[in-house]
C-alpha positions in Angstrom: 23.8 41.3 -18.6 22.5 44.8 -17.8 24.4 47.0 -15.4 22.4 47.8 -12.3 22.5 51.5 -11.4 21.6 51.4 -7.6 23.4 53.6 -5.2 25.6 52.2 -2.7 24.0 49.9 -0.1 26.0 50.5 3.2 23.8 48.0 5.0 25.9 45.2 3.4 28.5 46.0 6.1 26.0 45.1 8.8 26.0 41.4 7.9 25.9 39.1 10.9 29.0 37.1 11.8 29.4 33.7 10.0 28.7 31.2 12.7 32.0 29.4 13.5 30.6 25.9 12.6 30.2 27.2 9.0 33.6 28.9 8.7 35.2 27.9 5.3 31.9 26.5 3.9 30.5 28.7 1.2 29.3 28.7 -2.4 32.8 29.5 -3.8 34.3 26.4 -2.1 31.4 24.2 -3.2 31.4 25.5 -6.8 35.0 25.2 -7.5 37.4 27.9 -8.9 36.2 28.0 -12.5 32.4 28.3 -11.7 33.1 30.8 -8.9 35.3 33.0 -11.2 32.5 33.1 -13.8 29.9 34.0 -11.1 32.0 36.8 -9.6 32.8 38.3 -13.0 29.1 38.4 -13.8 28.4 40.3 -10.5 31.2 42.8 -11.2 29.7 43.5 -14.6 26.2 43.7 -13.2 27.2 46.4 -10.7 29.3 48.4 -13.2 32.6 47.4 -11.5 31.8 49.5 -8.4 31.6 48.4 -4.7 28.0 47.7 -3.8 28.6 49.0 -0.2 30.6 52.2 -0.6 30.3 53.0 -4.4 34.1 53.2 -5.1 35.2 52.0 -8.6 37.4 49.0 -8.4 40.2 51.0 -9.9 40.1 53.4 -7.0 39.7 50.8 -4.3 42.2 50.2 -1.4 44.3 48.4 -0.1 44.2 46.8 -3.6 42.7 48.2 -6.8 40.1 45.6 -7.5 36.8 44.3 -6.4 36.0 41.1 -4.5 32.7 39.1 -4.5 30.9 39.0 -1.2 28.3 36.4 -0.3 25.5 37.7 1.8 23.7 35.4 4.1 20.6 35.3 6.3 21.5 33.5 9.6 18.8 31.8 11.5 20.3 30.9 14.9 17.4 28.9 16.3 17.3 26.7 13.2 21.0 26.7 13.0 21.0 27.6 9.2 22.8 30.1 7.1 21.2 30.8 3.7 22.8 32.6 0.7 20.6 35.6 -0.2 22.8 37.6 -2.4 26.2 38.1 -3.9 27.6 41.7 -4.5 31.0 43.2 -5.5 32.8 44.9 -2.7 36.1 46.7 -2.4 38.8 45.1 -0.3 38.4 47.6 2.5 34.6 46.9 2.8 35.2 43.2 2.6 37.8 43.2 5.3 35.5 45.4 7.5 32.5 43.0 7.1 34.7 39.9 7.9 36.0 41.5 11.1 37.0 38.1 12.6 39.2 37.4 9.7 40.7 40.9 9.8 41.6 40.2 13.5 43.3 37.1 12.5 45.3 38.9 9.8 46.3 41.6 12.2 47.4 39.1 14.8 49.5 37.2 12.2 51.1 40.4 10.8 49.5 40.0 7.4 47.8 43.4 8.0 49.5 46.3 9.8 47.8 48.2 12.7 47.8 51.3 10.4 46.0 49.5 7.6 43.6 47.9 10.1 42.7 51.3 11.5 42.3 52.7 7.9 40.0 49.7 7.0 37.9 50.3 10.2 37.7 54.0 9.7 36.5 53.3 6.1 33.7 50.9 7.2 32.7 53.2 10.1 32.5 56.1 7.6 30.2 54.0 5.2 27.9 53.0 8.0 28.0 56.5 9.4 26.2 57.7 6.2 23.1 55.8 7.3 23.6 55.6 11.1 24.2 51.9 10.7 25.1 49.3 13.2 28.7 48.2 13.6 29.2 44.4 13.7 30.7 43.2 17.0 34.0 42.0 15.5 34.6 45.4 13.9 33.7 47.2 17.1 36.0 45.0 19.0 38.8 45.8 16.6 37.9 49.6 16.8 38.4 49.4 20.6 41.7 47.5 20.2 43.1 49.9 17.5 41.8 53.1 19.0 39.2 53.9 16.3 36.4 55.8 17.9 32.8 55.9 16.6 29.3 56.8 17.9 27.3 54.2 16.0 25.3 51.4 17.6 26.9 48.0 18.0 25.2 44.8 16.9 23.8 42.6 19.6 25.6 39.3 20.2 24.1 36.2 18.5 22.1 34.0 20.8 23.9 30.9 22.2 23.4 27.8 20.1 24.7 24.3 20.2 27.7 23.6 18.0 26.2 20.7 16.1 23.5 20.8 13.5 24.6 23.9 11.5 23.9 23.9 7.8 24.5 26.2 4.8 21.4 26.4 2.5 22.2 27.0 -1.1 20.3 26.3 -4.3 18.0 23.9 -2.6 20.6 21.8 -0.8 21.8 21.8 2.8 25.5 21.4 3.4 26.6 20.3 6.9 29.4 22.0 9.0 32.9 20.9 8.1 33.7 20.7 11.8 31.9 18.0 13.7 33.0 19.5 17.0 34.3 22.9 18.3 37.7 21.2 19.0 38.0 20.4 15.2 37.2 24.1 14.4 39.8 25.4 16.9 42.5 23.0 15.5 41.7 24.2 11.9 41.8 27.9 12.9 45.2 27.3 14.7 46.6 25.6 11.6 45.4 28.2 9.2 
């Protein structure tokens, strides 16, 4: 597989939030560990072992010296669908930034310190600052909470949609939400 020599694509950090009815439903859980590991290794090689968002080599990444595979989705709120449109390697800091809701949970549970949380947010803001990007709402909320200032635009909130009927579209199939009702999702998040 040839290495792609594109510059960093900071826009990857602007991905919309994963709709709560689809939390935990993604290609890696559908594929299984072996197939997922093969797919992510292909993506790492394809991008020359660098973060597709900020350009750092995996050996120089923080808070861990490695890359992670990030699935990029198109979210259609009126249709209640989320479609996989790409997969790229990202450093752990960029990955934590784009998944601000998960970062907030990890901060709240003590898995991530406030100092590391600020460093991750400053990293993401710096990457988006290169292009005058838009900060996802979850990241902006954490910036306010942790005292990280920025002058970038903040993403608009998603439109309100009913809980039921959400589907993940991937490889010609539609996968329904694993949570029939919001109460099921809340219970799962509490138990996580």
